[in-house]
N, C-alpha and C positions, 0 to 999 in steps of 0.2 A: 778296442773293447776291453772292459774290465774282466779279469779272469775270476773275480769273486762272484759267487752266487749268494746274494743276500737272502736271508730268511724273509725279510719284509722291506719293500721299497714304498715309501710314502711320498706322494706327489702333492706338494703344498706344505708350507711351513707356517700356516696361521694357527689359530687356537685348536682346530680339529686335528691338524697334522701333528702339532706338538703334543696334544693329549694322547694321540695314538703312539707316537714315538716314545713317550715316557713309559707306557705300559709294555710295548714290545721290547724295548731295550732293557728295562728292569727285569723282564722275564727271561732275559738271556738270549733273545733272538738278535742276530746281526741285523742292524737297522740302518737304512740309508734314507735320508730325507732330501728330496730335490725341490728347490725353490727357484722360481723364475727371477725374482728380484732379491729380497732379503727377508728374514723372518718377521712374521707379524701380520702381513696382509693389511686390510683396511682398518684393523683395530689400532694400528699405529697412528691413525688420524684422530683418535679419540683422546682428548686431554684429561677426561675425568670419568672414571667408572665407579659406580656405587652399587651395582647389582651383581657383582661376582662374589660368590660365597667366600668368606674368610678375609675380605678386604673392605674396610669401611669406605675407603676411597683410594684409588690408584690410577695412574695414567696408563693408557694403552701401551706405550713404549716400555714403561717400567715393568708392567705385567709380562710382556713378551720377553724382556731381558731375563726376568726370573725364571720363566718357563724354559727358555733356551738353555740357561745355565744348568737347570735341573736335568734336562734331557741329555745334555753333554756329559754330565757327571756319571751317567749310566752307560756311556760308550756309544751312543748313537752318533752317526756321521751326518752332518748337515752340509749340503753343497748349495750355496747361493749362486745366483747368476747361471742357473741351469734350467733352461727352458725346454720342457719336454715337447718333442715334435711328433712322436708316434709311439704306439705300443703294439705289441704283437704276441699272441699266444703261441708258444712253441710246442713242438711235437712231444716233448718230454714233460709237458705240463707247466713249465716255468713261463714267466712273462719277460719279454725283451722290451726295454725302454730306451729310446733314442733321444739324445739331447745334443743337437748339432753334430759335433764330431765324436761325442762320447756315447757309448752303449753300455747299459747296465742290465743285469739279469736278476730277477727276484722270484722266490717261490710263491710269494703272495704280494699283492699290491693294494694299498689303500689310497683311493682317489680323494684328495681333500684340497682341490684348487680354489675353493671358495667362490664368491660372487661379488659383483660390484653394484653399488647403487646406481640406478638409472638417473641421470642428471637432467636438470632443465636446460643447462647450457647457456645461462644468462649471466651478464656482468654482475659481479659481487658474490656469486655462488661459491666459488673456490676461496675467495678472500675471507669469507666469514664461516668457513667450513669447520666448525666445532661448537660444542654446546656453550662454551664461554663467549664466543663471538656471535652466535645466534643462528647458524644454519645447521640443521640436523636432518637425518634420514630415519630416525628411530624414536618414535614417541615413547615406547616402553622404556627405552634407555634414558631419555633426556627430559621427559615431561616434568619430573620433580624440580629441575633446575629453573623452571619457568613458573613457579608457583606465584599466583596473584599478578601475573604479567600478561600482556597482550601478545598473541601469536597468530600467524597465518599458517594454514595447511594447504597443500596443493595435491589434488588427485581426486579420482572418482570411483576407484575400485574398492574391493573388500577391505584391503589394508588401510586405505585412506580413511574410510569411514570408521573402522574400528579404532584407528589411532586418533582421529579427531575426537571421538567420544572419550577416549582415554585422556587426551590433553585437557578436555573440559573439566576433568576432575581436579586439575591443578591450576590452569591458567584462569585469569579473570575474564578473558574474552578470547574466543577462537573464531577466526574467519576462515571458512573452508572455501577455497577457490577451485572451480572446476570449469573446464573449457566447453562443456555442453550444458544443456538444460536438464538432462536426465543422467542419473548415475548408472554405471555399469555393474555396480555391486549387487549382491543378492538382495532380493526383495525384503527379507527379514531385517537386514542391516539398514536398508534405506528407510524402512518403517520406524526402526528404532531411532535413527538420526532425526527424522522429521518430527517424531514425538518430542524429542529433546529440543529441537529448533522452535517448535510451536508452544512449548511450555512457558507459562508466565514469567518464570525466573530464568529463562534460557540465557546461556552465555555463549551460544554458538550462532554465528551469522553465516549465511550462504551468499557467495558471490559467484553467480553462474554466467556461462557464456564469456568467460574471462580467462586470461592467461597472464602469468607473471613475466614481465620483460626485463626487470632489473631488481636487484636487491641492494639497497643503499644504506649508508651509515658511516660514522666516523669511529673506527676501531671496533664497533659492534653494530649489529643490525638495528636500524631505526625505522625503516619503512621498506615497502616493496612497491614497485610501479606495476600497475595492472592495466591491460588493454582489453576492452570489450571486443570480442571477435566479430560481432555483428555490426557495430557502429564505429569501431576503431577509436572510440573515446578512451582517453588515457587518464588515469587517476592514481593517486598515491594512498596507500593504506599504512597508517602508522602501526608499528609493532615492535616487539622486543626480540622476536624470533621467527624464523621461517622453516617450517617442516615440509619436507618434500617426500611424497609417497606415490611415486609414479612407476614403481616396479624395480625388480632386480635383474641383473644380467649375469648368469652363471659363466664362470671362466672355463668353459668346456669345449671350445671350438676344436681343440686338438684331439678330442675324444670321439668326434663324429666318425662313425663307421667301425669303432672298436667296441663301445658299449652302447646300449640303447638309451637314447635321450628323448625327453618329452618335447612337445611342440615348441616350448620356450627354451629348450637347451639344458634342462635339469636332468641329472642322471637318474634313471629308473632303477630302483632297488627295492627289496622287500623291507618293510619297516621294522621287522623284528630283529633280523640279523645283519641288515645292510648289505646283503649279497646282490651283486649285479647279475646280468645274464652270462657273464664270463667267469667260469670257475676260478677261484683264487683272487678275484678282484672285488674289493669292497668300496663303498662310497660313504663319505662322512662329511658332515657340516653343511654349509649353505649351498653347496653345489648339487645337493640331492633333492628329489621330490619330497614334499612334506616337511622340509626343514623349518624349524621355528625361527630361524634367523636371529638367534641370540648367542652371545658369547658362551654362556654356561652350557647350552645345549650343543654347541659345536664341539666343545671339549668332550662332552659326554658321548657324542657320536664317535669321536676318535677312540675313546676308551672302549666303547662297545665293539667297534670293528676290530680293535687289537685283541680283545678277549675272544672274539669269534674265530680268529686265526687259529687258535689252539684246536678248536673242533675240526677245522678244515685240515690241519696237519695230521690229526688223528685218523680222519676218515674222509678222503676226498669225495666219496660218494654222498656224503652228507649234503653237499652243495645242491643236489637235485631233490632232496627231500622237502616236502612242504613244511611250512611253518606250523609247528605243533608245540605242545607243552613239554616235549621230551627233555628240553634243557631247562631244568628248574634252577632258580637262583642258588648260587653256590655249588652247582653241580659240575663245575669244570674239572 
């Protein structure tokens, strides 16, 4: 067991975790960041980022390298290859974190383990996994790269419809593939989609009762193979990109029983201060309920959680106070 009691232990070294570590370390708090693999998370799979403030264009690995160096410069300690297996609230108010044979103690903890895109699990999906090659899981991020090109989108929920409508602003043609006849999205979104589909100048096509079974191409996506779930008929749809919108899987299995999780495994917290039900434990980034699932908002979550640590250290009873306007901007 480490004899050091850290002011803040951050679980996860993606954008949210690094954003938090920058602020806690720069504010003089002893900071430990625990990462299961290596810094960056899934943003390392992104070859081109154009919607992060301050950078006209940067790759995911380059951005993470910059953020990591900045965090290190303020004295934060980053431990890669440290998989957290359990957490426990101690009698003195501190939190004990176990990683295999290592045990760490923190006065406050920021949970930022992130989430993973739910995959189709079909041939070609991993091979073409980036905007340059053609497979994407984020229309908001990558739609501009497919301006005036043909794309397919997979899914039938709120995100799938919202992102398909967004793609249609850039792509010349969007084919939305869904395994059922009816969408599970909210009615208002379905109505908006159908209004667009039925418009005379529509560039959105629907391919229902269908699933993608392969993503094909030479160096980049050129087509997807689709099977009708009723007739088993197989056909190929020519396209320049395949967008997959079938959900997110939060990396929170290790937290079950420690903090409260939603039905789908996202961490429950208040949206104003990011407090969980466990005093001293905050949630930040794509792992929490209500997350926007964007790079910039993940970093912002980390910063917000780090700032709120100050209030918790000043007055631990604040944890149980309802969300109010008591903390005005700049009132730290």
